[in-house]
C-alpha positions in Angstrom: 133.1 116.2 92.3 130.0 116.8 90.2 126.7 115.0 90.3 127.2 113.3 86.9 130.6 112.0 87.9 129.3 110.9 91.3 126.3 109.1 89.9 128.3 107.4 87.2 130.7 106.2 89.9 127.8 104.9 91.9 126.4 103.0 88.9 129.8 101.5 88.2 130.1 100.4 91.8 126.7 98.7 91.7 127.8 96.9 88.6 131.1 96.0 90.1 129.5 94.7 93.3 127.0 92.5 91.2 109.5 122.2 99.4 108.1 123.0 102.9 109.2 121.4 106.1 107.0 119.4 108.5 110.0 117.5 109.8 109.9 114.0 111.3 113.0 113.7 113.6 116.0 116.1 113.8 117.3 118.5 111.5 133.1 124.2 92.9 131.5 125.8 90.8 131.6 124.9 87.1 132.9 127.1 84.3 130.6 130.1 83.5 131.3 130.1 79.8 130.5 127.7 77.1 132.0 127.0 73.7 129.8 127.3 70.6 129.7 123.5 70.5 128.4 123.3 74.0 125.6 125.7 73.4 124.1 123.7 70.5 122.0 120.7 71.6 122.6 117.6 69.6 119.9 116.3 67.3 117.4 114.0 69.0 115.2 111.2 67.7 111.5 112.2 67.8 108.5 110.0 67.7 105.4 110.9 65.6 103.8 112.2 68.8 106.6 114.8 69.3 108.3 112.9 72.2 112.0 112.5 71.8 114.2 109.7 73.2 116.3 111.0 76.1 120.0 111.2 75.0 123.2 112.3 76.6 124.3 115.9 76.5 122.5 119.2 76.1 118.7 119.0 75.7 116.6 121.2 73.5 113.3 122.2 75.3 110.7 119.6 74.8 109.2 116.3 75.9 111.4 113.2 76.4 111.0 109.5 77.0 113.1 106.8 78.5 112.7 103.4 80.1 113.7 103.1 83.8 116.9 101.0 84.3 117.2 98.1 86.6 119.5 98.5 89.7 119.1 94.9 90.9 122.3 93.4 92.2 121.9 90.1 94.2 125.3 90.7 95.9 124.0 93.9 97.4 120.7 92.4 98.7 118.4 92.3 95.7 115.8 89.6 96.4 116.3 86.4 94.3 113.0 86.6 92.5 111.8 87.8 89.2 112.0 91.5 88.7 108.8 93.2 87.5 108.8 95.0 84.2 109.9 98.6 84.9 108.0 101.6 83.5 108.8 104.1 80.8 108.8 107.7 81.8 108.0 110.9 79.9 109.2 114.3 81.1 109.1 117.9 79.9 112.5 119.6 80.0 112.9 123.4 79.8 115.8 125.2 78.2 119.2 125.0 79.9 119.5 121.4 81.0 121.8 118.4 80.2 121.2 114.7 80.5 123.3 111.7 81.6 121.2 108.7 80.5 123.4 106.0 82.1 122.2 107.2 85.5 118.9 108.8 84.3 119.8 112.3 85.5 119.1 115.7 84.2 121.2 118.6 85.6 121.8 122.3 84.8 123.8 123.2 81.7 127.3 124.4 82.3 127.4 127.9 83.8 123.8 128.0 85.0 124.6 127.4 88.7 127.9 128.6 90.1 126.8 128.9 93.7 125.9 125.3 94.8 128.7 123.1 96.2 127.9 120.5 93.5 125.3 120.2 90.7 121.6 120.0 91.6 119.9 117.4 89.5 116.7 115.4 88.8 117.3 111.6 89.1 114.6 109.3 87.9 113.8 105.6 88.5 116.0 104.7 91.5 114.6 102.4 94.2 112.2 100.7 91.8 112.3 97.1 92.8 114.4 96.4 95.9 115.7 98.6 98.7 117.6 98.4 101.9 118.3 101.1 104.5 121.6 101.7 106.0 121.5 101.8 109.8 124.5 104.1 109.7 124.3 106.3 106.6 127.7 107.8 107.3 130.1 105.2 105.9 133.9 105.0 105.6 133.5 102.9 102.5 132.6 103.9 99.0 129.8 101.3 99.0 128.1 99.1 101.6 125.5 96.4 101.7 122.3 97.8 103.4 121.4 96.1 106.7 117.8 97.1 107.1 115.4 95.2 104.9 112.5 97.0 103.2 109.5 95.6 101.4 108.7 96.4 97.8 105.7 98.8 98.2 105.6 102.6 98.5 104.3 102.3 102.1 107.1 99.9 103.0 109.6 102.5 102.0 107.8 105.5 103.6 107.4 103.6 106.9 111.0 102.5 107.0 112.4 106.0 106.3 110.1 107.7 108.8 111.2 105.2 111.5 114.9 105.6 110.9 116.3 107.6 113.9 119.2 109.2 111.9 117.2 110.5 108.9 115.8 114.0 109.0 112.7 113.8 106.8 109.5 115.8 106.3 106.1 114.3 106.9 105.0 112.3 103.8 102.0 113.7 101.8 99.9 112.1 99.1 100.8 113.1 95.6 99.8 112.2 92.0 101.8 112.2 88.9 99.3 111.8 86.1 97.0 108.9 87.0 99.4 107.3 89.5 99.4 107.8 93.2 102.3 108.0 95.6 103.8 109.9 98.5 106.0 113.0 98.6 108.6 113.8 101.3 112.0 115.6 101.6 115.2 114.4 103.2 117.5 117.0 104.6 121.1 115.9 104.8 123.4 116.7 107.7 125.3 120.0 107.6 128.5 118.2 108.5 129.5 115.0 106.7 133.3 115.6 107.0 133.8 112.2 108.8 132.0 110.3 106.0 133.6 108.9 102.9 130.0 109.0 101.7 126.6 109.5 103.3 124.0 107.2 101.8 120.7 106.6 103.6 119.6 103.6 101.5 120.6 101.6 98.5 120.1 101.8 95.6 120.4 105.6 95.7 122.9 108.3 95.1 124.9 109.4 98.1 124.7 112.9 99.6 126.3 115.4 97.2 127.5 117.7 100.0 126.6 119.2 103.4 123.0 120.3 103.6 122.0 118.5 100.4 118.2 118.3 100.2 116.3 115.5 98.4 112.7 116.0 97.3 111.2 112.6 96.6 108.1 111.5 94.7 107.7 107.8 95.6 105.2 106.5 93.1 103.2 103.3 92.7 103.1 102.5 89.0 100.8 99.5 88.8 102.6 97.9 91.7 106.1 98.9 90.8 107.7 101.5 93.1 109.4 104.2 91.2 111.2 107.2 92.7 111.7 110.6 91.1 114.2 112.7 93.1 115.1 116.4 92.8 118.3 117.2 94.8 119.7 120.6 95.5 121.3 122.9 98.1 120.1 125.9 100.2 122.1 128.2 97.9 120.7 126.7 94.7 119.1 129.5 92.7 115.3 129.7 93.0 114.7 129.4 89.2 116.6 126.1 89.1 114.7 124.8 92.1 111.4 125.7 90.4 112.4 124.0 87.2 113.4 120.9 89.0 110.0 120.7 90.7 108.2 121.5 87.4 110.1 118.7 85.6 109.2 116.2 88.4 105.6 117.2 88.3 105.5 116.8 84.5 106.5 113.1 84.7 104.0 110.6 83.3 104.5 106.8 83.4 103.8 104.0 81.0 103.8 100.7 82.9 106.2 98.0 81.7 105.0 94.8 80.0 105.9 91.6 81.7 
């Protein structure tokens, strides 16, 4: 199953229920041809500043903007208090990428990566208000309520992930995206997840897309609102795609939401 399908399924389930290593802890292809219709990006709506609204489907190279979506669901543990206004994000996208706006994901256009088990992708804005860790990431269910509470700050998240005995993560490092500070770390998924219906370390988040899936995470403090940018890929993902994922993540700039 592909990343877009998996992430759409995750979003629906939420609604229905409502890189270098300094490790801390242990260690399908798509069609290669495109029709003429698939090779022509759809028109986009541009602002006077040259920034276009992010839309579904193939993206022309350029600068795009979207507003982070809420993932709050009280039945899955979302705190019963007012949610802060979530930020808008601007990102620069190179040639050869598609978007799925319902889950705020950008992934390689059809035919670009025929070696990874599933699609690598950039996902933007998850884990922005509430978060819980799963003490057992390997689940026999398609969705589970997290059982380890985590506070709302960047440090709350970083400390909880680093302390989790079943998560293989790199040492967090300070990072900046524009004028906002945060922490960067990577999570390295298990090589064998055959016993899991899904492997999800925390919620809200996508689940592991396959054995050895790696997540590079920029956990940012946008005026007090935790916002996560995640590039996910596999050991066999082509180097040019990995480089473009990182470049897109590093191009992100935030506009804080208005209460």
